[in-house]
C-alpha positions as CSV (number, residue, x, y, z in Angstrom):
1,M,156.9,131.6,107.7
2,D,159.1,129.4,110.0
3,R,160.4,130.6,113.3
4,R,163.9,131.3,112.0
5,E,162.7,133.5,109.1
6,K,160.3,135.4,111.4
7,Q,163.1,136.0,113.9
8,Q,165.4,137.3,111.1
9,R,162.6,139.6,109.9
10,R,161.9,140.8,113.5
11,N,165.7,141.6,113.8
12,Y,165.5,143.6,110.5
13,I,162.5,145.6,111.8
14,G,164.3,146.1,115.1
15,E,167.1,148.0,113.3
16,Y,164.5,150.7,112.4
17,L,161.7,150.5,114.9
18,D,161.3,149.7,118.6
19,I,160.0,146.2,118.8
20,S,160.4,145.6,122.5
21,S,157.5,143.7,124.0
22,T,155.7,143.7,120.6
23,R,154.0,140.5,119.5
24,M,153.3,140.3,115.8
25,T,151.6,137.9,113.5
26,D,153.3,136.8,110.3
27,D,151.2,139.2,108.3
28,E,152.2,142.1,110.6
29,V,155.9,141.2,110.2
30,M,155.6,141.2,106.4
31,L,153.7,144.5,106.4
32,L,156.4,146.2,108.5
33,C,159.1,144.8,106.3
34,E,157.4,146.2,103.2
35,F,156.9,149.5,105.0
36,I,160.6,149.8,105.8
37,E,161.7,148.7,102.3
38,M,159.4,151.2,100.6
39,Y,160.0,154.1,103.1
40,D,162.5,156.0,101.1
41,K,160.5,155.8,97.9
42,S,156.9,156.2,99.2
43,Y,156.9,157.8,102.6
44,R,160.0,159.9,103.6
45,G,159.1,163.6,103.6
46,V,155.4,163.0,102.8
47,T,152.9,165.0,104.8
48,K,149.2,164.1,105.0
49,T,146.7,166.5,106.6
50,R,143.0,165.9,107.3
51,T,140.6,168.3,109.0
52,R,137.4,167.4,110.7
53,R,134.7,170.0,111.7
54,G,131.8,169.5,113.9
55,S,129.5,170.9,116.5
56,S,128.6,169.9,120.0
57,W,126.8,171.1,123.1
58,S,128.1,172.3,126.5
59,S,126.6,174.1,129.5
60,D,127.0,177.4,127.6
61,G,125.1,176.1,124.5
62,K,126.1,174.9,121.1
63,Y,129.6,175.4,119.8
64,T,131.6,174.4,116.7
65,Y,135.1,173.0,116.5
66,S,137.8,172.1,114.1
67,E,140.4,169.4,114.5
68,T,143.4,169.1,112.2
69,F,145.6,166.0,112.1
70,T,148.9,166.3,110.3
71,D,151.0,163.2,109.7
72,T,154.6,163.7,108.5
73,F,157.0,160.8,107.7
74,T,160.3,161.8,109.3
75,D,163.9,161.3,107.9
76,D,164.3,158.4,110.3
77,I,161.7,155.7,109.9
78,G,158.7,157.0,111.8
79,I,155.7,159.2,111.8
80,R,155.3,162.6,113.5
81,Q,151.6,163.4,114.3
82,D,150.6,167.0,115.0
83,Y,147.1,167.6,116.4
84,Q,145.4,171.0,116.6
85,Y,141.9,171.7,118.1
86,T,140.1,175.0,118.0
87,D,136.6,176.0,118.8
88,D,134.5,179.1,118.4
89,D,134.7,179.8,122.2
90,G,138.4,180.5,121.9
91,G,139.5,177.0,123.0
92,R,142.7,175.8,121.5
93,R,144.9,172.7,122.1
94,E,147.9,171.3,120.3
95,S,150.0,168.2,120.7
96,T,152.7,166.3,118.9
97,T,153.4,162.6,119.0
98,I,156.3,160.7,117.4
99,I,155.5,157.1,116.4
100,N,158.7,155.1,116.1
101,D,157.6,151.7,117.5
102,A,156.3,148.7,115.6
103,R,152.9,148.6,117.1
104,G,152.3,152.3,116.6
105,V,153.2,152.1,112.9
106,L,151.0,149.0,112.5
107,N,148.1,150.9,114.1
108,W,148.7,153.9,111.9
109,L,148.8,151.7,108.7
110,R,145.6,150.0,109.7
111,E,143.8,153.3,110.4
112,N,145.0,155.1,107.3
113,S,145.0,152.5,104.6
């Protein structure tokens, strides 16, 4: 892809995602363009949940835990990630992250493809 075409595609991506200070290869630019073009048909409103259970050791002995990751594709192009952690000692944590930048989306696509 020549420089002019790449710049046009970066401008297109920039209409939907934050691309400030993001360096991208030609393949990454193409991947994001495809993601944006397919967003309405394949992603918008879709929720993916995965749970991981395990056990570990602490100074109080062995404990078990559960982690739940929920990824929801928002109305605007982006991904909302909800994380929940619980353990059998009563520990609980929750967090929410919104991914609406080009690098974040690329990382999510790599990790979940």
